[in-house]
N, C-alpha and C positions, 0 to 999 in steps of 0.2 A: 543414727549415721545414714541407715537406708532412706529414709525421709527426707535428710537434707541432702543426699547425691540426687533423689528423684527428683525434689524440688530444683536443684540447679539444672538437671536432665531437660526438664521440662520447662524452665523459664526462657524469656525472650532474649537472644544474645544481646550483647551489648557494644563489641567493636565493630560486629559487621554491618551494625546500622549507621558507623560512622565511618565511611571508606575515604576521607580525608586522613584520619588519622593510620588506617593501615598504610596509604601510599605513602605518608610522610615518614612512618616506622620502616619501609623499605627502601625509601629514597635517601634520607641520611646515613643509614649504613653503608649505603654503596659509594658516596662524596667522601665522607671519611675515610674510609679504606682505599678508595681508589685514589685520592688526593695523597694521601699518606705514602702510597707505593710510587708515584707519581714525584713526589718530592724526595724519598729516598733513593730515585733511580736517577733523580738530578734533572728529570725533564721540567719539572716544575719547580724552579726554585724558590719562591716565598712558600713559606708553612700555611698556605689555604686550609688544609685538612683541620688545623685548631679550630676556625671558624665553625668548620661542619660540626666535630665534636663538641663543641661549646652549646652547638643548635640540638644537638641530641641531646646533652647531658637537660638542658634547659627544658625540651619536650619531655624527657622519662622525667623530671621533676614534676612538672605541669600534670601528666596523666597516668604516670607509674603507679603512685600509690593505688588508686582505683583497678588498673589493670590486676596487680598483686593479689589484690582481694578478691574480685573476680576468679584466678588461678587457684587461690587457697581454698575457694568453696568447695573445690573437688579434689585437689590434692591432698587437703585433709583426712580425707576419708579412703583413699586408695586403699589402705588396708581391708577394709569392708568390702568393697565389691571385687577386688583384684582374683580372689579367689576363685570369683565366678566364672573366669575364662575356661579352668580346667573343668568346672563341674558342667557346662554348657559345651565342651566339647565330647564330655563323656556321653552328655544324652544323646546327641547327633550319631555317635558312632554305634548305638545301639541297635542288635535286630529285633526291635520290635514289633510284635503281631497283632496284638490287641489295637483297635482302631481310635480308641481314646488316647494310647501310648503315643500312636502315629502322629493323631491329631497334636499333640504336645511338640513334636518334634517339627510339624509343620510350621507352627506357633514361633518356634524360635529361630526358623529360616524365612519368616515371610517376607515378601515384597524387596525380597534379594539381599536381604539384611542377615545374614548368620550371626545369632548371639554371639558364641566363641570368637567369629573373625572380628567383628567389632569389639569386645571386650578386648582382647587381643591388641586392637591398632589404639584404643584409649592407655592401653599400659604402655606402648611407647612414645606416647604423645608425652604421656606424663615421667617416663623419664627423660625424654628432650627437655622437660622443664627443670626435671631436677638440677640440672647446672645451678639454679639459682642457687644451692646450698653450696657452694662452693664458695672457697676465701678469694679467688680472683674473680668472681663473679661481678663485681661492681663494674670493673674494668671491661669486662665484655658486654655488661650491660650499656655502658655508656660508649662504646665502639660500634656494638650491633643492635641495641634496644632488643634483646632476646625474648625479656617477658614479654612482649608483645606479638611475636612471632609464636610464640608459646600458648598465647590466649587465641589469637587468628587460628590454631590448628584445633584447639579445644572446642571452640565455637561449629567450625565446621562440623566435628564430631555431633556437635549437639544437635546442630540442623537436621543431619544426616539420621542419626541413630536414636538419638533421645527421646523423639516421641515413643519409641516401642521398647525403652527399657523398663517403663511400668508392667506392659504386657510382657515381658521376659521375668519377670520377678514373679507376677503371679502364676505364671505358668509353670515357673520353676517350683513355686509353692505349693499348687496342686499336685506336681509329680510327688515332691516329698513326703504329701499326706497320703498322698495312695499308696509308695514305699514304705510307712509307718503302718498301715493299715495292714499291707501286704505281708510284712515282718511279722505284726502280730497274728496273723492267721496262721504263717510257718512256724512261729514260736509254741504256739497252743493248737496244735493238729485237733485236738477232742472238741475245741467251741464250734459251734452250729451258725452260720448265716442265717439272719432271721430271715421271715416272711413278713413283706411290709403289705397289707392292703388297703385298697383305695379310702375305707372306711370301716368303723365297726359295724355298721348294720344292726344296731341291737344288741351285737355281743359283746365280750370283753374289750375294752381299750389295747387291753395289753395282755398277754398269757403266756408263760414259760414254764417250761419243765426242768426241773432241776438247776435254776438259776442261781449263779453265784456271784460273788464279789470279783471283780477282776484283778484286783491288786492283790489279792489272800493264795499263796501259794498251795497247788493242788494239795500236798498233801494235810493243810487245815481248813481249805476252804471247803463248807459244806453248802450245798445244792438244796434248794427248795422248790417247790411247786408254786407259783404266784398267778394268779389273776386279779385284773383290777378293771373295774367297770361293769356294765357299760355305763353310758354317759346318766349321773344321777345316782350313781352309785358311787362307796367308796370303802377303801379295805380301811379295817381299823384294827390296827396290829398292839394289843399289849404284852407286858411281859415283866419280870423284874431287872433290876439292875443287873448289866453285864449279858443280858441273855441273848441279845443280836438284833434287837430290833432298830436302833440307828443302821446297823450294819445291813440290815436288809434293806432300809429306803436309800442309801446309798449305793447298794449292788442296783436295785433297779433303776435310779437314774443314769450311773455310769453306761449301762446295759442300754439305755434308752438312746444316749448321747451316739454310742459305738455302734448301734443299730441303723441310724439315721444319716450316722457318716459314712456307710458303705461296709462298715467293718464286721469282723464275727462277735458273737456276744457269748458270755461266759455262762452258758446253758446248752442244754441237750438239745433244745426248741425253745423257738420265741416266735412269736404272731404277734403284731402291733400295727395299729392304723399310724398314719400321721400324727405326731404328737406335738404342741407347744409345751415343754416343760417347764414348770415354775417351781422352786422350792424354798423351802426355809428350814436350814440346817444348819447348825452351828455357828448360829448369831452371835456376833461379839459385840460388846459395849467398847466405848472409845473415852478415855480421859481426854484426849489431845481435843476431844473437840465435844466436850461436854454431853456426850450422849449416854445414858444410862440402859443397862440391858435391855429392860422392857421398853423405852423407847426405840432402840435397834430392830427389836421383834416386829414393834408397829409399823414401822417403816418396811421392814420385808414383809412383812404380809401384805399390805397394801399395794405395794408390788406385784404380789400372786394375783391378788385379786382382781389388779389392772389387766395382766397376762391373761388372765381368763377372760374379763369380759373383752377385751380388744379380740383376743380370738374368737368368740362367739359374734363379734359384730363384722368381722371381716371374714367370716367363714360361715355364710349363709347357706350355703350349698352341704356343707358336713363333710367339706374333705380333708377339714384338720380339725383335732379335737386337744383341748389342755388338759396337761398331767399336772396337778399339786402332788409335792411330796411334803408334808410340813412335820417335822421332828419334834415333841416337845415344847409344842408351842404356849406361851405366854406363860411360861413357869417363872417370871420374872414380877407376878403378884400374887395377891392372895388369893386363895381358892377359890370364894364363891363368884368373885368378878372374873376369875380364869376362866370356869367354867362358863358364865354367860356368854363372855368374849368369844371364847374358842368355839362354843355351837354356833354364834352368829357367823363366824367367819366361814365355817364349814358349810351352811345354810346357804351362805350367799354364793360360794364358789359353784355348791350343786345347782344353784338358780341358773348361774350364769352357761349351765352347761358343762360343765366339767367333770373329770373324775380324778380318783386320784387316792393316796395312803396317808396316813395318819396313826403317828405312833405317839402312846401316851403311857402312863403310870397311872393315870386317873381312869381306875376303870368304870368308874360313873359315868366320865364324859359325854358318851352318847345313849345313857339313859332317859331320852326323850321319845316320844311317841315316832315323829318322825325322823329322828335321826336311827332309832331303832330299827325301823324299816329299811332305811336306806344305806345301812352298813353290812356288810363281811367281815365279821369279827375271826380273828387270829390271833393266836399266841403263842411264845415260849416260856419254857420253865425251867427251872434247875433241879439237882438233887443235890440234898443238902444229908450230909452225916457225920455221925460223931464217932471219935475212935481214941486209940491212947494217947495220939500227938493233939486231939483237940480238935474242935470243928472243922469240917470241910465241905466244899461246895464245887461243882462241878455242871457244865452244861452241855448239853448235846446240838445245840443252837437248831433244831427240826421244828419247824412250822406246824403248829396243830389248830385244830378248828375251835371257835368260840372266846370267849374271853376269860384272861387270866386268871386262874383260881388260887393263886399265892402270890406273897411277897417276901421280900430278902432284905429290907435294908435293916432290920433290928439282925440278922442275923451276919450280916457282913459286920456292922458294930463290933458285936461279938468278936468275930474272927481276926478283927483287928487289934484287939485289947481296948476297947472303949469299954467305960464303967458302966453296967444296966443294972439299977435297981429295979424291984419289984413295980415300982410307982410308975416310972417311966417306960417300963416293958410295957403296963395295961395302957397305957396314954399313946404310946406309939405304935403298939398294934391298930388300935384305932385309925390313927392318922395314917398308915403306912397304906391304908388300902387308896388312899388319894395320892401317892408317889410316885 
């Protein structure tokens, strides 16, 4: 609806380019009504008004359909934009003090066109045109050519205010974004506003103290100190199932987005350089398009690599860096090929000057001389106990240095009641190190 309304507001008028049609639509009603009145008064005995009426009907039959279609382009979307009148009026009345908010008010009243007044004017024109919905409209149209006058008024508004509509809506979108960020800050007074530096200068591209996931309630949100970078290094996150690896990557990504949007972040402190974020998290296959999970992963990883390459090529002065977040990449294929491919992707990203975080169950993924030297390894762990009610597992979601030293796939199988004999346990113990 918004795009269609913008398309109508910015398109060239049709009726105003045909002045002959405008004058005909004015003269014929005057002749019809005037001659009818004179005939009724007895001043003109012959019913010449019938000739004028017939001409009006023929004129309407010839051009009326096109006129109606043009009116429908905007009247069908009246419900979409009509509420903006009140919103624009409310914004104009606010005693803003911040210069950016005052600039928004000025944009909504630039060129002596107040957004609220113009939207109110458009609403009145459309109410004028709503007579088309009346049961007696065919009679009114025949005598007065009502739709032509409605379109003339709409195109007059279009020429006067139509070119400003996009600016008004974009300005309002900016205000809504600022309001959303302000609300977020008001609702979370313990969150911090981040410090954004010009570039990392050889230090971490991102560092945060007590960083948590913005969507988790404070009662269950566990914060961790996180550092990523500098360029050429990456954070390698390991840990058992459900320990918090994916949540950590999502927390990093969401807080980077909030920080660069100008909002507060779910952390006690956060410092980051301008970053281009590229992620491969929660990739899905597609039965509809015939794309396997592995192919979907490859396509997404190609996008991540292309973003890193493009960021390097367009920011030679180092004012922006690429931050990648890769969650359990390439587990849609066999272990040996997965390791080779994943290692090559990480090397490529680092070669393009990117930094980021990689989570994996595969504890040996980065056990090559170059990747071991480039990684900062951290991990999550769990506590497993046995009691009268059977095995139990708990997590503290605290990030610890180093690669994980435990796995829990078989323990989880036992907890949910899946059978484990001695042979399977022995085989699984070996395999679980790469899960």
